[in-house]
C-alpha positions in Angstrom: -18.8 -34.5 -1.6 -22.2 -33.5 -0.4 -23.7 -30.1 -1.2 -23.5 -29.0 2.4 -19.8 -29.8 2.6 -19.1 -28.0 -0.7 -21.0 -24.9 0.6 -19.1 -25.1 4.0 -15.7 -25.3 2.2 -16.6 -22.4 -0.1 -17.7 -20.3 2.9 -14.5 -21.1 4.7 -12.4 -20.1 1.7 -14.3 -16.8 1.4 -13.9 -16.0 5.1 -10.1 -16.8 4.9 -9.8 -14.5 1.9 -11.6 -11.7 3.6 -9.3 -12.0 6.7 -6.1 -11.7 4.6 -4.7 -8.2 4.2 -3.6 -7.2 0.8 0.0 -6.4 0.4 0.9 -2.7 -0.2 3.8 -1.0 -2.0 5.5 2.2 -1.0 5.9 4.2 -4.2 7.5 7.4 -2.8 11.1 8.5 -2.7 13.7 6.5 -0.7 15.0 7.9 2.5 16.8 6.6 5.6 15.3 3.2 6.5 12.7 3.3 3.7 13.3 2.1 0.1 11.0 3.0 -2.8 9.1 0.1 -4.3 9.1 -1.9 -1.1 6.3 -4.4 -0.7 4.8 -4.8 2.8 2.7 -7.8 3.6 2.5 -7.6 7.4 2.3 -3.9 8.2 4.7 -1.1 7.7 8.2 -0.7 9.1 8.6 1.6 12.1 10.5 4.1 10.0 7.7 4.3 7.5 5.1 4.5 10.2 7.0 7.4 11.8 7.2 9.2 8.4 3.5 8.9 7.9 3.0 10.3 11.4 5.2 13.3 10.6 4.1 13.7 6.9 0.5 12.4 6.5 0.7 12.9 2.7 2.9 9.8 2.6 -0.2 7.7 3.1 -1.0 8.4 -0.6 2.3 6.8 -1.5 1.4 3.5 0.1 -0.9 1.6 -2.3 -2.5 -1.8 -2.4 -0.8 -4.0 -5.1 -4.2 -4.3 -6.9 -4.2 -0.6 -7.4 -0.6 -0.1 -8.3 -1.0 0.5 -12.0 -3.5 3.3 -11.5 -1.4 4.8 -8.7 1.7 4.9 -11.0 -0.3 6.7 -13.7 -1.5 9.2 -11.1 2.1 9.6 -10.0 3.1 10.5 -13.5 0.4 13.2 -13.7 2.1 16.2 -12.1 -1.3 17.8 -11.2 -2.5 14.7 -9.2 -2.7 14.4 -5.4 -0.2 11.5 -5.5 2.4 13.5 -7.4 2.0 16.3 -4.9 2.4 13.8 -2.0 5.6 12.6 -3.7 6.9 16.1 -3.9 6.1 16.7 -0.3 7.8 13.5 0.8 10.9 14.4 -1.4 11.2 17.8 0.2 10.7 16.5 3.7 13.1 13.6 3.5 15.9 14.6 1.2 
């Protein structure tokens, strides 16, 4: 394969990767129509979109898979913004 073809193939791979949206996980409490630990690859469900609209703190509970470990640690820290968002969601939807 020529150098030009290799470079073109590499550029195409990079562009494809940049256009892909990373999957996210909802790590908040479960409520009607929304289950905790659900992975979303192609957008959120209407129920979760509606919940975010009514309770914006829920956005903190929707995390990219690549940041999941850090988010779970933050959730365990009761003084973190994520833990506060969890408490808000719990109060609003249970």
